[in-house]
C-alpha positions as CSV (number, residue, x, y, z in Angstrom):
1,M,64.4,106.2,-1.8
2,P,66.7,107.6,1.0
3,H,70.0,106.0,1.7
4,I,69.7,102.5,3.2
5,H,73.1,102.3,4.8
6,G,75.3,105.0,6.3
7,K,78.5,104.5,4.2
8,I,77.5,102.7,1.0
9,D,74.4,101.7,-0.9
10,F,73.9,99.5,-4.0
11,T,72.1,101.2,-6.9
12,I,71.2,100.4,-10.5
13,E,71.1,102.6,-13.6
14,V,69.5,101.6,-16.9
15,F,70.3,102.9,-20.3
16,I,67.2,102.3,-22.4
17,V,67.5,102.2,-26.2
18,H,64.7,102.5,-28.8
19,N,65.0,103.3,-32.5
20,N,68.7,104.2,-32.1
21,R,68.1,106.7,-29.3
22,V,68.9,106.4,-25.7
23,L,66.7,107.8,-22.9
24,L,68.2,110.3,-20.5
25,R,66.5,111.9,-17.6
26,M,67.2,115.2,-15.8
27,H,68.2,114.2,-12.3
28,D,66.2,116.2,-9.8
29,K,69.1,116.6,-7.2
30,Y,72.1,117.0,-9.5
31,K,70.4,118.9,-12.3
32,K,72.4,116.7,-14.8
33,W,71.3,114.4,-17.6
34,M,71.6,110.8,-16.3
35,S,70.1,107.4,-17.0
36,V,67.1,106.0,-15.2
37,G,67.9,104.4,-11.9
38,G,68.0,104.3,-8.1
39,H,68.6,102.3,-5.0
40,I,68.3,98.5,-4.8
41,E,65.8,98.0,-2.0
42,P,66.5,95.3,0.7
43,N,63.8,93.0,-0.6
44,E,64.9,92.9,-4.2
45,D,67.7,91.8,-6.5
46,P,69.3,94.1,-9.0
47,V,67.2,92.9,-11.9
48,E,64.0,93.5,-10.0
49,A,65.3,97.0,-9.0
50,A,66.0,97.8,-12.6
51,H,62.5,97.0,-13.7
52,R,60.9,98.8,-10.8
53,E,63.0,102.0,-11.1
54,V,62.3,102.2,-14.9
55,K,58.6,101.7,-14.3
56,E,58.5,104.3,-11.5
57,E,60.6,106.9,-13.2
58,V,59.5,106.7,-16.8
59,G,56.5,104.3,-16.9
60,L,58.1,101.9,-19.4
61,D,58.3,98.1,-19.4
62,I,61.8,97.0,-20.5
63,E,63.8,94.0,-21.6
64,L,67.2,93.9,-20.0
65,V,70.0,92.9,-22.4
66,G,72.5,90.6,-20.9
67,N,75.2,88.3,-21.9
68,P,74.5,85.0,-23.8
69,E,72.7,82.6,-21.5
70,I,74.7,79.7,-20.1
71,K,72.6,76.6,-20.8
72,G,72.3,73.9,-18.3
73,P,70.4,72.7,-15.2
74,L,69.9,75.0,-12.3
75,D,70.0,73.9,-8.7
76,H,68.5,76.1,-6.0
77,S,69.7,79.3,-7.6
78,K,68.0,81.9,-9.8
79,E,70.1,83.2,-12.7
80,L,70.3,87.0,-12.9
81,I,71.2,89.1,-15.8
82,P,74.7,90.5,-15.1
83,P,75.3,94.2,-15.4
84,V,77.3,95.5,-18.3
85,A,79.4,97.7,-16.0
86,L,79.9,98.2,-12.3
87,N,81.3,101.4,-10.6
88,R,81.7,103.0,-7.2
89,H,81.4,106.7,-6.7
90,P,80.8,109.4,-4.1
91,T,77.3,111.0,-3.6
92,N,76.3,114.5,-2.6
93,V,76.4,113.2,1.1
94,P,79.9,113.5,2.5
95,G,81.3,110.0,3.4
96,H,78.5,108.2,1.5
97,E,79.1,106.2,-1.7
98,H,77.2,104.2,-4.2
99,V,78.1,100.9,-5.9
100,T,76.2,101.1,-9.2
101,L,75.3,98.2,-11.4
102,V,74.8,99.5,-15.0
103,Y,72.3,97.8,-17.3
104,F,71.3,98.2,-21.0
105,A,67.7,97.6,-22.0
106,R,65.2,97.8,-24.8
107,V,61.7,99.0,-24.6
108,N,59.3,96.1,-24.2
109,S,56.7,97.6,-26.5
110,R,53.3,96.4,-27.2
111,M,53.0,98.8,-30.2
112,N,52.6,97.3,-33.7
113,L,55.7,97.4,-35.9
114,N,54.5,100.3,-38.1
115,E,53.6,102.4,-35.0
116,Q,56.9,101.4,-33.3
117,A,59.0,102.5,-36.2
118,R,57.5,106.0,-36.2
119,A,57.0,106.8,-32.5
120,M,59.2,107.1,-29.5
121,P,57.5,105.6,-26.4
122,A,56.0,108.3,-24.1
123,V,57.6,108.5,-20.7
124,K,55.9,109.6,-17.5
125,A,56.8,109.0,-13.8
126,T,54.4,106.7,-12.1
127,Y,55.9,107.2,-8.6
128,H,55.1,110.5,-6.9
129,G,58.6,110.7,-5.4
130,D,60.2,111.1,-8.8
131,K,59.9,114.9,-9.2
132,S,61.7,115.3,-12.6
133,E,59.8,114.2,-15.7
134,E,62.1,115.9,-18.0
135,C,63.4,113.1,-20.3
136,K,65.0,113.0,-23.8
137,W,65.4,110.3,-26.3
138,C,68.9,111.2,-27.5
139,T,70.8,110.3,-30.7
140,R,74.5,109.6,-30.8
141,E,75.0,113.2,-32.0
142,D,73.0,114.5,-29.1
143,I,75.1,112.5,-26.6
144,E,78.3,113.7,-28.2
145,R,77.4,117.4,-27.9
146,M,75.5,117.4,-24.5
147,E,77.2,118.4,-21.3
148,L,77.3,115.0,-19.5
149,W,79.4,113.4,-16.9
150,P,82.1,111.2,-18.7
151,N,80.7,107.9,-17.4
152,I,77.1,108.8,-18.6
153,R,78.5,109.6,-22.0
154,K,80.5,106.4,-22.2
155,Y,77.6,104.2,-21.1
156,A,75.1,105.9,-23.3
157,L,77.3,105.6,-26.4
158,A,78.1,101.9,-25.5
159,A,74.3,101.2,-25.2
160,L,73.6,102.7,-28.6
161,D,76.4,100.7,-30.1
162,R,75.3,97.4,-28.5
163,L,71.6,97.8,-29.2
164,K,71.9,99.4,-32.6
165,E,68.9,98.8,-34.9
166,S,69.5,98.6,-38.7
């Protein structure tokens, strides 16, 4: 999606973990390995944007991993899963920045347990605007040796730590 506002847009990125690997996607503009993500559209909240972007870019259904739920009655509000991190950074457009909400997620898989233990979920863009379909399920060792932006490395390793499977 193009920029929504002239100076600043809100975006999401999602670090998806499955079988102790994190999914990275080659960004079509920056030619760098990054997480799945994109702009939060005017008609959606960040959680809806996370699910939509993941479905569009890699064709997966996910379960966002948040903080422990605070129990109690709700009034007129809808509780949203908070991001694990929040950052502000410049884009490739001079004078334009993004505020990014960072989420961690697991694959919401319908595979049986034996199949799930052996196979990594296939990824495929479902939205024609997502040109790059080059994706990798990366181990901790892959992340440590890849040429990544420091924040991508930090978030990917933190996602692997938090969603580690025994």
